[in-house]
C-alpha positions, 0 to 999 in steps of 0.5 A: 317543297318550296312554294314559288309565286310568279306575278306578271300581267302577261300570260306569256311571261308567266308561262315562260317562268313556269317552264324555266322553273318547272324542273326544280323542286318548287310548287308553282303558283301564278298571279296576274296582279298584285292583289291576286298575289297577296291573296295567294301568299295569305292562303298558301305556303309561299317561300319565293315571289318573282314579281314583274316591276311594271304592272297595272294597279299595284306595281311590282315594288308595291306588291313585294313591299306589301308581301314583306309586311305580311311575311318578312320571311318570303324571298322577294325578287323583282322581274324587270325589262332593261328599260326599268332596270334603274328603278329595279336596282333602286328597289333593293333599298326597299328590302327586295332580295334581288332582281332578274332582267327580261329577256332571261336565260333559263339556266341563269334564272334558275341559279339566281333564284336559288342564290337569292333564296339561300342568301335570304335564309343565311341573313337570318343567321349571319351578318351581311359582312360575314355572308360576303366573306363566306361567299368568297370561298366555299372553304370557310364552311369546311370543318377546321380548327380555329379560335372563337368566342362563344356566347350563351344567353338564357332567360332566368326562371323561364320555367316559372314564367312559361307556367304562368302564360298561355301558349299564345302569350308564350309564343309572343314572349319568345318571338319578341325575345329571339328576333332582337337578340339574334339581330344584335349578334349579327350586328356585331358580325357574330353567327347565330348558331342555334336556339336551345329552348329559350337559350341562344348560342352565338359564335364570334370568329367562325366561320369568319374571324375579324381579329377582335372576336372576343371584344365584339362578343362582349359588346354584343352581350352589353347591348343585349342587356340593354335591349332586355328593358326594351323587350320588357316594355313590349311585353307589359300586356303579358305581365312578365319581366325578362332577365337573362344570364350570359356566358362567354368562353374563348378558345380553340373550337372545331367549326364546320358543317356537321350532321347526318344525311337527314340534317346538317348544320353549321356549328362549333364544338370544343372546350370554349363552348362547354365553358360558355354554357357553364358560365351562363348557367351560373350567371345572375340576372342580367349578368355577363360572365367571361372566362380568363381567355376572354378577359385577357383579350378585352382587358382595359376595354370594359369595366370588369370585376373578378368574382369568386369562382365556384366549381364548374360542372365538367370543367376540371381546372379552377378558373378565374371568372370575371363579371363584365359591368355595364358601361355606366359602372366605374371600374372596381 
């Protein structure tokens, strides 16, 4: 059950919001001011905060900014009267997820709260551009066959690294690793499909294709390699140095929402997924390996080197494999 915190200095408004949201599957909290709100967020499981813009002491924007600093995952919504609507719109530039106006229609308010929350959660997996395309039509999420480029990333020698760290240190390492790499995938309009242990699976071309999916997958991979040195500088206190292997496969996949009535997820299946995983498995430290289909789409755009191809488990055909070099390298 999601926790919703209502913050307003007027008791009547707090009561009205509680009534409007009472039939939803929410655990409701309320606060009279920003300080109370911060205490509630700290001590309880709160997913959504609806906060009045104009309050004595900390105003709504200041309150939501502070909440975002303590827990960036919280969906933060400004509640405002029409007189302060312009200020509320400006607050979206501060990372606020949406705004509601007073007086409000209960049905519209419930729908907007759901929409803001879903949009916030989806931002964790896809870029704003992909999200915008998805919202134009629900059909983009239905199972369908399409071409996509699939990217797998995995830390080299992770078992050895994890054995040398305490659980707290390991948590710090993974948090410093997942967030920036996920952001890079989204930056290039890819979809973060899933985390598998210390691995990341990203998809370019599903649910939305932009025509240059293979190229964006390679550009994301190159930026990820550069980001690893930044990550390592933040992990000096842990005494570890990360390196990754990356594989990219391109081809037909089946994309859509799959699963059981207990758990569903948007993901892709197909030979390109298996191929990308196998390429990642044989990649060396900070090495990017791509399949011939990917190479044909990006040929001439990146320095590459054809390498001797070992047999890949589960791949019957013998394929050419290409190593994408750092942009500072010269073509071989």
